[in-house]
Structures are given as C-alpha cells and as structure tokens.
C-alpha positions, -999 to +999 in steps of 0.1 A: -374+714+481-385+713+444-382+680+428-373+672+392-373+639+374-358+642+339-338+623+312-315+637+286-317+622+250-281+625+235-267+607+204-247+582+222-256+589+259-219+596+265-213+636+265-248+640+282-232+619+312-211+649+319-242+672+321-261+646+344-233+646+369-230+684+368-269+686+373-268+663+402-240+683+418-257+717+413-292+708+421-289+704+459-271+737+461-301+754+445-327+736+464-336+708+439-340+673+444-331+657+410-334+625+394-317+626+360-302+601+337-290+601+301-301+577+272-294+572+236-318+592+213-318+565+187-333+542+212-359+568+224-388+542+218-375+520+244-374+545+274-400+544+302-413+580+300-438+574+329-409+581+354-401+617+342-415+650+342-392+664+315-374+653+283-342+673+275-326+670+241-289+675+237-283+698+208-267+674+185-302+656+185-324+686+179-334+671+145-351+644+163-375+665+183-405+662+162-402+624+157-398+623+197-428+646+202-450+626+179-439+594+196-449+608+231-483+621+220-491+587+203-480+568+236-502+592+259-473+615+269-486+646+252-485+667+283-446+656+290-426+687+280-395+684+258-366+710+262-339+717+239-306+722+261-288+754+248-257+744+228-236+771+244-248+757+280-242+722+270-207+727+254-197+746+284-214+721+307-230+748+326-253+730+351-271+760+367-287+775+335-297+743+322-313+735+356-330+768+358-343+763+323-356+728+331-375+740+361-390+769+342-402+744+314-417+720+338-433+748+357-448+763+324-461+731+310 
C-alpha cells in the first residue's frame, strides 16, 4: 500500500476541508494510506513541514507559490515538492484526479 503525507494550503483552510475529506475517502479505495490536513496559506511559516511528503496549493493561493518555495528552500525543505491543485478538480471536489496527481508529483520528486 502506498503512503502519502500531505498538507493543503488554502486561503482560509475552509474549502480545502472538503478536499481533505474527499481524499481521505477515496485514498483507501485506491490502495493509498493517506494523512492529509489543510492549513491557512497566510500562516505557511508556522507549519511543521517535516511531517509531510507534499505541499498542495489550492488554486486561489497559487500567487503565493514562489514565496512558499523560497521559504521551504531557506528552511531546508528544498526537496519537498509543491503541487498546484487544478482549479477544475478543486472546484468539483474530484478527489481521485487530485490523489493521482499528488502521487505522481511525489514519485517524480
């Protein structure tokens, strides 16, 4: 069984809660053990990135991607991949394509 530990950074960590629940539901059906949570992107400097394999960004915070990447690099997490969740999948709360992209992103990093 594959394992994935991820955080979704979102504007207020509210809408991403629905994505978290969808990922937790769909992961076991696809042979994945998942630990995922959401966190407000404005507070990204306060998150413990040592406990995740992947940072996922909600579409509405894609403008912060370069700042987050720079912060992660400075803090010793240069190898930690960042994945932008596609707007369509996020809006429709389509867990399976988000999970597939997350696994592919981690595999390629």
